[in-house]
C-alpha positions as CSV (number, residue, x, y, z in Angstrom):
1,M,0.0,0.0,0.0
2,K,1.4,3.3,-1.1
3,P,1.7,5.9,1.7
4,T,-0.4,9.1,1.5
5,N,1.3,12.3,0.5
6,A,0.7,13.7,4.0
7,V,2.5,10.8,5.7
8,V,5.4,11.0,3.2
9,E,5.7,14.8,3.8
10,Q,5.7,14.2,7.6
11,I,8.4,11.6,7.3
12,L,10.5,13.9,5.1
13,D,10.0,16.9,7.5
14,R,11.1,14.8,10.4
15,F,14.1,13.4,8.5
16,E,15.1,17.0,7.5
17,S,14.9,18.1,11.1
18,L,16.9,15.1,12.3
19,M,19.7,15.7,9.7
20,R,19.8,19.5,10.5
21,H,20.0,18.9,14.2
22,A,22.4,16.0,14.0
23,A,24.7,17.9,11.7
24,G,24.7,20.8,14.1
25,S,25.5,18.6,17.1
26,H,28.7,17.1,15.6
27,A,29.7,19.9,13.2
28,P,32.9,20.6,15.2
29,E,34.2,17.1,14.8
30,F,33.5,17.1,11.1
31,L,35.2,20.5,10.7
32,D,38.4,18.9,12.1
33,V,38.5,16.5,9.1
34,D,40.9,18.0,6.5
35,V,38.6,17.5,3.4
36,T,35.9,19.7,2.1
37,M,32.4,18.3,1.4
38,P,33.0,18.1,-2.3
39,Q,36.3,16.3,-1.7
40,A,34.5,13.9,0.7
41,K,32.0,13.2,-2.1
42,V,34.8,12.4,-4.5
43,L,36.5,10.1,-1.9
44,Y,33.3,8.3,-1.2
45,L,32.4,7.8,-4.9
46,V,35.9,6.6,-5.8
47,S,35.9,4.2,-2.9
48,L,32.7,2.7,-4.3
49,R,34.1,2.5,-7.8
50,P,37.9,1.9,-7.6
51,G,39.6,2.7,-10.9
52,I,36.8,5.0,-12.0
53,S,37.7,7.2,-15.0
54,M,37.9,11.0,-14.6
55,S,35.1,11.4,-17.2
56,T,32.8,9.0,-15.4
57,L,33.6,10.6,-12.1
58,A,32.7,14.0,-13.4
59,G,29.5,12.6,-14.8
60,E,28.6,10.9,-11.6
61,L,29.2,14.1,-9.6
62,G,27.3,16.2,-12.1
63,I,30.2,18.5,-12.6
64,G,32.5,19.4,-15.5
65,P,35.8,17.5,-16.2
66,S,37.9,20.5,-15.1
67,A,36.1,20.8,-11.8
68,A,36.5,17.1,-11.2
69,S,40.1,17.3,-12.1
70,G,40.7,20.1,-9.6
71,L,39.1,18.1,-6.8
72,V,41.1,15.0,-7.7
73,D,44.3,17.1,-7.9
74,R,43.8,18.3,-4.4
75,L,43.1,14.8,-3.1
76,V,46.1,13.4,-4.9
77,A,48.2,16.1,-3.3
78,T,47.1,15.0,0.1
79,A,47.8,11.4,-0.8
80,Y,44.1,10.4,-0.4
81,L,43.7,9.4,-4.0
82,E,46.0,8.1,-6.7
83,R,45.6,8.6,-10.4
84,R,47.1,6.4,-13.1
85,E,46.9,6.1,-16.8
86,D,44.3,3.7,-18.3
87,P,46.3,0.9,-19.9
88,D,43.5,0.5,-22.6
89,D,43.3,4.2,-23.4
90,R,46.3,6.4,-22.4
91,R,44.1,9.5,-22.8
92,Q,42.0,8.4,-19.9
93,Q,43.0,8.7,-16.2
94,L,41.8,6.2,-13.6
95,V,41.4,7.2,-9.9
96,S,41.6,5.0,-6.8
97,V,41.5,5.7,-3.1
98,T,44.8,5.2,-1.1
99,D,45.1,3.7,2.3
100,A,45.2,7.3,3.7
101,G,41.9,8.1,1.9
102,T,40.3,4.9,3.2
103,A,41.3,6.0,6.7
104,V,39.7,9.4,6.2
105,L,36.5,7.7,5.1
106,G,36.6,5.4,8.1
107,H,37.0,8.4,10.4
108,L,33.9,10.1,8.8
109,R,32.0,6.9,9.3
110,E,33.1,6.7,12.9
111,L,31.9,10.2,13.5
112,N,28.5,9.3,12.1
113,T,28.3,6.1,14.1
114,H,29.2,8.0,17.3
115,A,26.6,10.7,16.7
116,M,23.9,8.0,15.9
117,R,24.9,6.0,19.0
118,R,24.4,9.1,21.2
119,L,20.9,9.6,19.7
120,I,19.9,5.9,20.1
121,D,21.1,5.9,23.7
122,G,18.4,8.5,24.5
123,L,15.6,6.2,23.3
124,D,13.7,3.8,25.5
125,A,13.6,0.1,24.7
126,A,10.3,0.3,22.7
127,E,11.6,3.2,20.6
128,R,14.8,1.3,19.9
129,E,12.8,-1.7,18.7
130,A,10.6,0.5,16.5
131,L,13.7,2.2,15.1
132,L,15.3,-1.2,14.3
133,V,12.2,-2.2,12.4
134,S,12.1,1.1,10.5
135,I,15.8,1.1,9.7
136,S,15.7,-2.5,8.6
137,A,12.9,-1.6,6.2
138,L,14.8,1.3,4.8
139,D,17.9,-0.8,4.5
140,R,16.0,-3.5,2.6
141,E,14.5,-0.8,0.2
142,V,17.9,0.8,-0.4
143,Q,19.4,-2.6,-1.3
144,R,16.5,-3.2,-3.7
145,L,17.0,0.2,-5.3
146,D,20.8,-0.4,-5.5
147,Q,20.1,-3.2,-8.0
148,R,18.8,-0.6,-10.5
149,P,21.0,1.3,-12.8
150,V,21.4,4.9,-11.8
151,A,20.7,7.6,-14.5
152,H,22.3,10.9,-14.0
153,A,21.6,12.5,-17.4
154,D,18.8,14.6,-15.9
155,R,21.0,16.0,-13.2
156,P,22.1,19.6,-14.0
157,E,25.8,20.2,-14.1
158,R,27.3,22.0,-11.1
159,T,30.5,23.7,-10.5
160,A,32.8,22.5,-7.6
161,P,34.6,24.9,-5.3
């Protein structure tokens, strides 16, 4: 049964409030990480797609090739990414995450886990059980959606700082 628009809007409003307040509560810890949000997005995407080409990376991010190249250049300079020539097409550069980049991503995940643990600790047993059921349902749905190809052609191109 498909949820009513009012229920969906209430869920989205609560989720937006949760994310806004959660981000504010642990912003100082995130600000200590030495990557910008666009760089974190690049690290995350490259970690999911090791050896991704620069052109594919730019397309996935919805930015131009020069903006993607600038982001990758900065992450290569910090030793979080490595770039190599594609053996099948020397004009193409392939990008992978280094051990240092993996460590940064791990630290970001730890910050998120710590923040979520603090929130969960404030719930009573019944609320934790209800949250487990809900999170499990969302996890199941995201795994189902993950099986579909992702189309980014309709995403407008952005510029990266």
